[in-house]
C-alpha positions in Angstrom: 0.0 0.0 0.0 1.6 3.1 -1.2 3.0 5.6 1.2 0.9 4.2 4.0 2.0 4.8 7.6 2.6 1.2 8.8 2.3 1.6 12.5 4.4 -0.1 15.1 3.5 -3.8 15.1 4.0 -4.6 18.8 2.8 -8.2 18.7 3.2 -11.2 16.5 0.0 -13.2 16.5 -3.7 -13.4 15.7 -6.5 -15.1 17.5 -9.0 -17.4 15.9 -12.0 -19.0 17.5 -12.1 -22.1 15.2 -14.3 -25.1 15.3 -11.8 -26.9 17.6 -11.3 -24.1 20.1 -9.1 -21.0 20.4 -5.8 -20.8 18.6 -4.4 -17.6 20.1 -1.2 -15.9 21.2 0.4 -19.1 22.3 0.9 -20.7 18.9 4.0 -18.8 17.8 7.4 -18.2 19.3 9.9 -15.9 17.4 13.3 -14.3 18.1 13.8 -11.5 17.5 10.1 -10.5 17.6 8.6 -10.1 14.1 4.9 -9.3 13.6 2.6 -11.1 11.1 1.6 -11.3 8.3 4.8 -12.8 6.8 5.3 -14.4 3.4 7.8 -17.3 2.9 10.2 -17.5 0.0 13.0 -20.0 -0.7 16.3 -18.9 0.7 17.7 -18.4 -2.8 15.2 -15.5 -3.3 17.0 -13.2 -0.9 20.7 -12.2 -0.9 21.2 -12.5 2.8 19.4 -15.8 3.1 21.3 -17.2 0.1 24.6 -16.1 1.8 23.6 -17.9 5.0 22.7 -21.1 3.0 26.0 -21.1 1.1 28.2 -20.5 4.1 26.5 -22.6 6.7 24.7 -25.2 4.7 22.2 -27.2 6.8 24.0 -26.5 10.1 21.2 -24.3 11.6 18.5 -26.8 10.6 20.4 -29.7 12.0 20.9 -27.8 15.3 17.1 -27.2 15.4 16.5 -30.9 15.0 19.0 -31.7 17.8 17.4 -29.2 20.2 13.9 -30.5 19.5 15.0 -34.1 20.1 16.3 -33.1 23.5 13.0 -31.7 24.8 10.3 -33.6 26.7 7.6 -32.3 24.4 6.8 -35.7 23.0 6.5 -34.2 19.5 7.0 -36.9 16.8 9.6 -36.1 14.2 7.0 -36.5 11.5 5.1 -33.6 13.0 8.0 -31.1 12.7 9.3 -29.3 9.6 12.5 -27.2 9.7 13.7 -25.0 6.8 16.0 -22.0 6.2 13.8 -19.6 4.3 13.4 -15.9 3.6 10.4 -14.4 5.6 9.1 -11.1 4.3 6.5 -8.7 5.7 3.6 -9.0 3.3 3.0 -5.2 3.4 6.7 -4.2 3.2 8.8 -6.2 0.8 11.9 -4.4 1.8 11.7 -6.0 5.2 12.9 -9.5 4.4 15.0 -11.6 6.8 16.7 -15.1 6.8 14.7 -17.3 9.1 14.9 -20.8 10.5 11.3 -21.7 10.3 10.1 -24.6 12.5 6.5 -25.7 11.9 5.0 -27.9 14.5 1.9 -29.9 13.6 0.5 -30.6 17.1 -2.1 -28.9 19.3 -0.4 -26.0 21.2 -0.9 -25.8 24.9 0.6 -23.6 27.6 2.7 -26.6 28.8 4.0 -27.2 25.2 4.9 -23.6 24.8 6.8 -23.6 28.1 8.9 -26.5 26.8 9.5 -25.1 23.3 10.4 -21.5 24.3 14.0 -22.6 25.4 14.5 -24.3 22.0 14.0 -21.1 20.2 16.2 -19.2 22.6 19.0 -21.7 22.5 18.9 -22.0 18.7 19.0 -18.2 18.3 22.0 -17.9 20.6 23.8 -20.7 18.7 23.1 -19.1 15.3 24.3 -15.7 16.5 27.5 -17.1 17.9 28.2 -19.1 14.7 27.8 -16.0 12.6 29.9 -13.9 15.0 32.7 -16.5 14.7 32.6 -16.5 10.9 34.3 -13.3 9.5 32.8 -13.7 6.1 29.2 -13.9 7.3 29.0 -10.2 8.1 26.3 -8.8 10.3 23.3 -10.9 9.1 20.6 -11.3 11.7 18.9 -14.7 11.3 15.5 -15.0 12.8 14.2 -18.2 14.6 10.5 -18.7 14.2 8.5 -21.6 15.6 4.8 -21.8 14.7 1.8 -24.0 14.8 1.0 -25.5 11.4 -2.4 -23.6 11.5 -0.5 -20.3 11.2 1.1 -21.3 7.8 -1.8 -23.2 6.2 -3.6 -21.3 3.5 -7.0 -19.9 4.4 -9.9 -19.2 2.0 -12.5 -16.5 2.1 -15.9 -16.7 0.4 -19.2 -14.8 0.8 -22.2 -16.4 2.6 -24.6 -17.7 -0.1 -28.2 -16.3 -0.2 -29.5 -19.9 -0.4 -27.9 -21.0 2.9 -30.3 -21.9 5.7 -30.9 -19.0 8.0 -29.5 -16.5 5.6 -32.5 -14.0 5.9 -32.2 -14.0 9.7 -28.5 -13.4 9.5 -28.8 -10.5 7.2 -31.5 -8.9 9.4 -29.3 -9.3 12.5 -26.0 -8.2 11.0 -26.3 -4.4 11.7 -27.0 -5.2 15.3 -24.1 -7.7 15.5 -21.7 -5.2 14.0 -22.8 -2.5 16.5 -22.4 -4.9 19.4 -19.0 -6.0 18.3 -17.8 -2.4 18.0 -19.2 -1.6 21.4 -17.3 -4.4 22.9 -14.1 -3.3 21.2 -14.6 0.2 22.5 -15.1 -1.1 26.1 -11.6 -2.5 26.4 -8.5 -0.3 26.6 -6.5 -2.6 24.4 -8.9 -2.3 21.4 -10.7 1.0 21.9 -10.1 3.2 18.9 -8.1 0.6 17.0 -10.8 -1.1 14.9 -10.0 -1.2 11.2 -12.7 -3.6 9.9 -15.7 -5.6 11.1 -16.7 -8.0 8.3 -18.7 -11.2 7.8 -17.8 -14.1 5.5 -16.8 -17.8 5.5 -13.2 -18.1 6.5 -11.2 -21.3 7.0 -8.9 -24.0 5.6 -11.5 -25.7 3.3 -10.9 -24.6 -0.3 -14.5 -25.5 -1.2 -15.6 -22.9 1.4 -18.9 -24.6 2.5 -17.2 -26.2 5.5 -15.5 -23.0 6.7 -17.2 -21.3 9.7 -19.3 -18.2 9.3 -16.7 -15.8 10.6 -17.1 -12.3 12.2 -13.7 -11.0 11.0 -12.4 -8.2 13.2 -9.1 -6.4 12.4 -7.4 -3.8 14.5 -4.3 -1.6 13.8 -0.8 -2.5 15.1 -1.1 -0.1 18.0 -3.5 -2.6 19.7 -1.4 -4.9 22.0 -2.4 -8.5 21.2 -1.3 -9.7 24.6 -4.4 -8.0 26.0 -6.9 -9.4 23.4 -8.2 -12.5 25.2 -10.8 -10.8 27.4 -12.2 -8.8 24.4 -12.2 -11.9 22.2 -14.0 -14.0 24.8 -16.7 -11.2 25.3 -17.2 -10.9 21.5 -17.6 -14.7 21.1 -20.1 -14.8 24.0 -22.0 -12.0 22.3 -22.0 -13.8 18.9 -23.2 -17.0 20.6 -26.4 -15.2 21.8 -27.6 -15.1 18.2 -27.5 -18.9 17.9 -26.2 -18.7 14.3 -23.0 -20.6 14.8 -20.9 -17.5 14.3 -17.1 -17.6 15.0 -15.0 -14.5 15.9 -11.6 -14.0 14.4 -9.4 -11.1 15.3 -6.0 -10.1 14.0 -3.8 -7.2 13.2 -4.5 -5.8 9.7 -5.1 -2.5 7.9 -7.7 -1.4 5.4 -5.5 0.7 3.3 -6.0 2.1 -0.2 -5.3 -0.3 -3.0 -2.5 1.6 -4.6 0.9 0.0 -5.2 3.8 0.7 -2.9 6.7 2.9 -4.0 9.8 1.3 -5.4 13.4 2.2 -5.8 14.5 0.0 -8.7 18.1 -0.2 -7.8 17.1 -1.7 -4.4 15.0 -4.6 -5.8 16.1 -8.1 -4.8 15.3 -11.1 -7.0 12.5 -12.0 -4.7 10.9 -8.6 -4.7 11.1 -8.4 -8.5 9.5 -11.8 -8.8 6.7 -10.7 -6.4 5.9 -7.6 -8.4 5.9 -9.5 -11.7 3.6 -12.2 -10.4 1.3 -10.2 -8.2 1.2 -6.7 -9.7 1.5 -7.2 -13.5 4.9 -5.5 -13.7 6.0 -7.2 -16.9 5.4 -4.7 -19.8 5.6 -6.8 -22.9 6.1 -5.1 -26.3 6.0 -1.4 -27.0 4.1 1.4 -25.3 0.9 3.0 -26.6 0.0 6.7 -26.4 -3.6 5.7 -25.9 -4.8 5.0 -22.4 -7.5 2.4 -22.2 -9.9 1.5 -19.4 -8.1 -0.7 -16.9 -4.7 0.9 -17.6 -2.0 1.5 -15.0 -1.5 5.2 -14.1 0.5 7.2 -11.7 1.7 10.8 -10.9 4.4 11.6 -13.4 7.4 12.5 -11.3 9.9 11.0 -8.8 9.2 11.8 -5.2 12.0 12.7 -2.8 11.6 11.0 0.5 12.6 12.5 3.8 15.8 10.4 3.7 16.6 12.1 0.3 16.1 8.9 -1.7 14.0 9.0 -4.8 10.8 6.9 -4.9 8.3 6.2 -7.6 4.7 7.4 -6.9 1.8 5.0 -6.2 0.2 3.0 -9.1 -3.5 2.9 -9.6 -6.0 2.2 -12.4 -7.9 4.3 -14.9 -11.3 2.8 -14.4 -13.0 4.1 -17.5 -13.6 7.1 -19.7 -16.7 9.3 -19.0 -18.1 12.4 -20.5 -19.2 15.3 -18.3 -21.6 18.0 -19.4 -20.1 21.3 -18.1 -22.6 24.2 -17.8 -22.2 26.4 -20.8 -19.3 24.3 -22.2 -20.9 21.1 -23.5 -19.5 17.6 -23.2 -15.9 16.9 -22.0 -14.1 13.6 -21.9 -12.5 12.6 -18.6 -10.8 9.6 -17.1 -12.4 8.2 -13.9 -10.2 6.9 -11.1 -9.8 7.3 -7.3 -8.7 10.4 -5.5 -5.9 8.7 -3.6 -4.4 7.4 -6.8 -3.7 11.1 -7.9 -2.9 12.5 -4.5 0.8 12.5 -5.2 0.1 15.0 -8.0 -0.6 17.7 -5.4 1.8 20.2 -3.8 2.6 19.2 -0.2 2.5 15.4 -0.8 5.3 13.8 1.1 6.8 10.4 1.7 8.6 9.6 4.9 10.3 6.4 6.0 8.3 5.1 9.0 10.8 3.9 11.6 9.8 2.2 14.8 11.2 0.4 17.8 10.4 -3.3 17.8 10.9 -5.1 21.2 14.1 -7.1 21.1 15.8 -4.9 18.5 18.5 -2.6 19.7 17.9 -0.1 16.9 14.8 1.2 15.1 13.8 -0.6 11.9 12.0 0.5 8.8 8.3 -0.2 8.6 7.3 1.1 5.2 6.3 4.6 4.3 3.9 7.2 5.5 2.3 10.1 3.6 1.1 12.7 6.0 1.0 15.9 3.8 2.6 19.2 4.7 0.2 21.1 6.9 -2.0 23.7 5.0 -0.6 22.6 1.7 -2.7 21.9 -1.4 -2.6 18.1 -0.5 -3.6 18.8 3.1 -6.5 21.0 1.9 -7.6 18.5 -0.8 -7.7 15.6 1.6 -10.3 17.5 3.6 -12.2 19.4 1.0 -11.4 17.8 -2.3 -10.5 20.2 -5.2 -11.8 21.8 -8.4 -9.8 23.0 -11.4 -9.4 26.5 -10.1 -8.1 25.3 -6.7 -4.9 23.7 -8.1 -2.9 26.1 -10.4 0.2 24.0 -9.9 -0.3 20.2 -10.3 1.7 17.3 -11.6 0.8 15.4 -14.7 -0.5 11.9 -14.9 1.4 9.2 -16.8 0.9 5.8 -18.4 2.7 3.5 -18.2 4.0 4.4 -14.7 7.7 5.0 -14.4 7.9 2.2 -11.7 7.0 -0.4 -14.4 9.0 1.4 -17.0 12.2 1.1 -14.9 11.7 -2.6 -14.5 10.9 -3.0 -18.2 14.2 -1.3 -19.1 16.2 -3.5 -16.7 14.5 -6.6 -18.2 15.2 -5.6 -21.8 18.8 -4.8 -21.0 19.3 -8.1 -19.3 17.9 -9.9 -22.4 20.2 -8.1 -24.7 23.2 -9.0 -22.5 22.2 -12.7 -22.6 21.8 -12.6 -26.3 25.2 -11.0 -26.8 26.9 -13.5 -24.4 25.3 -16.3 -26.4 26.4 -14.7 -29.7 22.7 -14.5 -30.9 21.2 -11.6 -32.9 20.1 -8.7 -30.6 19.1 -6.1 -33.1 15.3 -6.5 -32.6 15.7 -6.4 -28.8 18.0 -3.3 -29.1 15.4 -1.6 -31.3 12.6 -2.3 -28.7 14.8 -1.0 -26.0 15.5 2.2 -27.9 11.8 2.7 -28.7 10.6 2.4 -25.0 13.4 4.6 -23.9 12.5 7.2 -26.5 8.8 7.1 -25.3 9.8 8.4 -21.9 12.6 10.6 -23.2 10.1 12.4 -25.4 7.5 12.7 -22.6 4.9 10.6 -24.4 3.9 8.9 -21.1 2.1 12.1 -19.9 -1.5 12.0 -21.0 -3.4 14.3 -18.8 -3.8 16.3 -15.5 -6.1 15.8 -12.4 -9.2 17.9 -13.0 -11.7 17.4 -10.1 -11.6 15.2 -7.0 -13.5 14.2 -3.9 -10.8 14.3 -1.2 -11.1 11.8 1.7 -14.1 12.9 3.7 -17.2 12.8 1.4 -19.8 10.1 2.2 -22.8 8.5 0.5 -26.3 8.6 2.0 -25.5 5.1 3.5 -22.2 6.3 4.9 -20.0 4.8 2.2 -16.8 6.5 1.2 -16.7 8.6 -1.9 -13.2 8.4 -3.3 -13.1 9.6 -6.9 -11.2 11.8 -9.3 -11.4 12.9 -12.9 -8.4 13.3 -15.2 -8.6 15.7 -18.2 -6.6 14.2 -21.1 -4.4 16.6 -23.1 -6.2 15.7 -26.3 -8.6 13.1 -27.7 -5.8 11.1 -29.3 -4.8 9.9 -25.8 -8.3 8.4 -25.0 -8.2 4.6 -25.5 -11.9 3.9 -24.9 -13.8 1.6 -22.6 -13.1 -1.8 -24.3 -13.9 -4.8 -22.1 -11.6 -7.9 -21.8 -11.5 -10.3 -24.6 -12.2 -14.1 -24.3 -8.4 -14.6 -24.8 -7.7 -12.4 -21.8 -10.1 -14.3 -19.6 -8.7 -17.6 -20.7 -5.1 -16.4 -20.0 -6.2 -15.9 -16.4 -7.5 -19.5 -16.2 -11.2 -18.8 -16.4 -13.5 -21.3 -18.1 -16.4 -20.3 -20.3 -19.0 -20.5 -17.5 -16.9 -18.3 -15.3 -16.7 -15.4 -17.8 -19.2 -12.6 -18.2 -21.6 -13.1 -21.1 -20.8 -10.0 -23.2 -17.3 -8.6 -23.1 -15.5 -9.9 -26.2 -15.3 -7.0 -28.6 -17.8 -5.0 -26.5 -17.4 -1.7 -24.5 -18.5 -0.8 -21.0 -22.3 -0.2 -20.9 -24.4 2.1 -18.7 -25.6 0.8 -15.3 -28.2 -2.0 -15.2 -28.6 -3.5 -11.7 -27.8 -1.5 -8.6 -25.5 -2.8 -5.9 -27.8 -1.1 -3.4 -30.8 -3.1 -4.6 -29.0 -6.4 -4.5 -28.0 -5.9 -0.9 -31.0 -4.0 0.4 -33.5 -6.7 -0.6 -32.0 -10.1 -1.1 -35.4 -11.4 -2.4 -34.6 -9.4 -5.5 -31.6 -11.6 -6.3 -32.0 -15.1 -5.0 -28.7 -16.3 -6.3 -25.2 -15.0 -6.1 -24.4 -11.6 -7.8 -21.3 -11.8 -9.8 -19.0 -8.8 -10.6 -16.1 -8.4 -12.9 -13.3 -5.8 -13.2 -10.3 -4.9 -15.2 -7.4 -3.5 -13.1 -3.8 -2.5 -13.5 -2.5 -5.3 -11.3 -4.8 -8.3 -11.5 -6.3 -7.5 -14.9 -9.6 -9.2 -15.6 -11.1 -11.0 -12.6 -14.4 -12.3 -11.3 -15.9 -11.9 -7.8 -19.1 -12.2 -5.8 -21.1 -9.5 -4.1 -21.6 -10.1 -0.4 -25.0 -9.5 1.0 -23.5 -7.9 4.2 -21.5 -4.7 4.4 -18.2 -4.1 6.2 -17.6 -1.4 8.7 -14.1 0.0 8.4 -11.6 2.8 9.0 -8.8 3.8 6.6 -5.2 4.0 7.8 -4.3 7.0 5.6 -6.9 9.2 7.2 -5.6 8.8 10.8 -3.5 11.9 10.7 -6.7 14.0 10.6 -7.2 14.7 14.3 -10.4 16.1 15.9 -12.7 13.6 14.2 -15.1 11.3 16.1 -15.1 7.6 15.9 -18.3 7.8 13.8 -16.5 10.2 11.4 -13.6 7.8 10.9 -15.8 4.8 10.2 -17.7 4.0 7.0 -19.9 1.2 5.8 -18.9 -0.4 2.5 -20.1 -2.9 -0.1 -18.0 -6.0 -0.4 -16.9 -8.1 -3.3 -15.0 -11.4 -2.5 -13.4 -14.2 -4.4 -15.8 -16.6 -6.2 -16.6 -19.9 -4.6 -15.5 -21.6 -7.8 -11.9 -20.6 -7.1 -11.3 -18.7 -3.8 -7.6 -18.5 -4.5 -8.0 -16.0 -7.4 -7.9 -12.4 -6.1 -10.7 -10.1 -7.2 -8.2 -7.2 -6.7 -4.8 -6.3 -5.4 -2.7 -3.2 -4.8 -2.6 -1.1 -7.9 -6.3 -1.9 -8.8 -7.7 1.2 -7.0 -9.9 3.1 -9.5 -11.0 0.0 -11.5 -14.7 -0.1 -12.3 -16.8 -3.2 -11.5 -19.3 -4.4 -14.1 -21.9 -7.1 -14.3 -22.1 -10.2 -16.6 -23.6 -8.0 -19.4 -20.8 -5.5 -19.3 -22.8 -2.9 -17.5 -21.0 -0.7 -14.9 -21.8 -1.3 -11.3 -19.3 0.5 -9.1 -15.8 1.9 -8.4 -13.3 -0.2 -6.5 -11.2 1.8 -4.0 -9.6 -0.6 -1.5 -9.7 -3.9 0.3 -8.2 -6.1 3.0 -6.5 -9.5 2.9 -6.8 -11.6 6.1 -3.6 -13.4 7.2 -2.8 -16.6 5.3 -5.4 -15.8 2.6 -4.2 -15.7 -1.0 -7.2 -13.6 -1.9 -9.0 -11.0 0.3 -12.1 -8.9 -0.1 -12.6 -5.6 -2.0 -14.6 -2.5 -1.2 -16.7 -0.9 -3.9 -18.7 2.3 -4.1 -21.9 2.0 -6.3 -21.4 3.9 -9.5 -24.6 5.9 -9.2 -23.3 7.3 -5.9 -20.0 8.3 -7.5 -21.8 10.0 -10.5 -24.3 11.8 -8.2 -21.5 13.1 -5.9 -19.5 14.4 -8.8 -22.5 16.4 -9.9 -23.3 17.5 -6.3 -19.7 18.5 -5.5 -19.6 20.7 -8.7 -22.4 22.9 -7.3 -24.3 22.8 -10.6 -21.3 23.2 -12.9 -21.5 19.6 -14.0 -25.0 19.0 -15.4 -24.8 15.3 -16.5 -22.4 12.3 -16.7 -22.4 9.5 -19.2 -20.0 6.7 -20.2 -17.9 7.3 -23.3 -19.3 5.1 -26.1 -17.5 3.0 -28.6 -16.2 4.0 -32.0 -17.0 7.7 -31.3 -20.7 7.1 -30.6 -22.3 8.5 -27.5 -23.4 6.0 -24.9 -26.8 6.2 -23.3 -27.0 8.3 -20.2 -25.6 6.5 -17.1 -27.9 6.2 -14.1 -27.5 9.2 -11.8 
């Protein structure tokens, strides 16, 4: 999440009331302390981990086995797995550390933890001494982490289906359940003011989803001390049990932050980081660049940002959702690109990036924990966050570019490496060299710039149902830059692994159509739609994906807004519509970082909403996405303009005007 203030993560575990009881703070031991969520890579994916592996071989793993065998834990060897890996913070890829990971497949008890804690301590001391005695090892800090297998198994998230027994009663009770859970959180000092989301879905280890418990998912920020969660968790579970709906409560550290991609400094990318970005965020730019910007294209502010440590950083990446036409009073129709405000925020004067440093218990020095983006007080960015902006408010503003320089830098590196390999193999490299020159010239001649921010909501506007309004319009420099609203082709869907019955009916060769069904209607009266409601989107990171609309809304707070003091708990919280992975394949993400600004459409290619953020529970490959109904976005654009914008419609195909969108 771009430029997000990642707060001090003081604890390392989550708590889950599963079908077999509570798996809580006792199922993980780590030295030095490292908070979750962590992602595991092979040791060869990280320079330090690879150095440890080459210099010490399997010595550390063997020592772990030796220490485990000396305990009286009674854990069978078949129930223990030991590996030297690279463990990386999921939300901060620069924070990656060599780790001896010990996975124990037994039920954790207080007695077992008491026996296993000395193993971690002795192994850590042994490793530190071995590294200190080896001059060539340098100052590498190797972590020792022992976890229950339940903390590394993949989890799957799906919506609760309208045809399930008791669904109607659950929907009716959900607002009361949400309010009760929030009241409980606010009644404990350890969780008061720290809620980031209260959601409802099926969450568990069953990939089919139907066997996973109906889960009240509660996330809190990293300032909430997990060591004090147990009383709050117990009270929340007791409250959920009073509804007699077999609801389970799950709480963990997590943040609902805007779905924009994190900043990169290309020269600092490790092989593992580069692989992550290529796989997860569509960072491979194949072929040549186009001056036209199409719906679903990746965009960003068009300049490098100087951080507070004087290093250059690329701006956040988002998605141009679609092209619309606005009817300006006395000036006729104007073509604009629609995206999210926070995608373009870096274009404003006063936007800053600071390296967030924090003290983690057990570390002698402060460590990096990502970036923060609190703007300069009373700057244009500060004012726009609160009030939004109109064209006359921003005489000085940065341009918007496609493709983003973050991806361009990686593309250049990839092409240069290919040319080097061809030359070393004595193979022809003229075509590759010509491609490299053409993409370099594209940026050298400033062809990446295609428009400027025109009009935006800021952070604080809300719908009538207390949903967030996070939108912005981009004015293109000329019509030649407008690539239209073409929908994904059958080939694109197939390339993502979708089968015919998983694809929308009308996208191949078609353009985005005006709104048909309303997200409000689908959730407000579930008798209107007796089956699941599918949604589809085209985003900069995950490209074309399918999801399902949840019949319950999520209450959440957004991390990027926390610098705005003087606002009440109610002001910070919003109530949002949720799209989740499909039950056909809950491992496919509906969205990811970089997809902010993508529009969601139905199976007939009709626009439904604007995607602005999401959250991914620990151990889930795919999380859930938050979407604002498109009629709310269009209505607010008109309302915010104070009569200057008289109407809004989608840009049609082949130069023909589309019918008026619902407003």
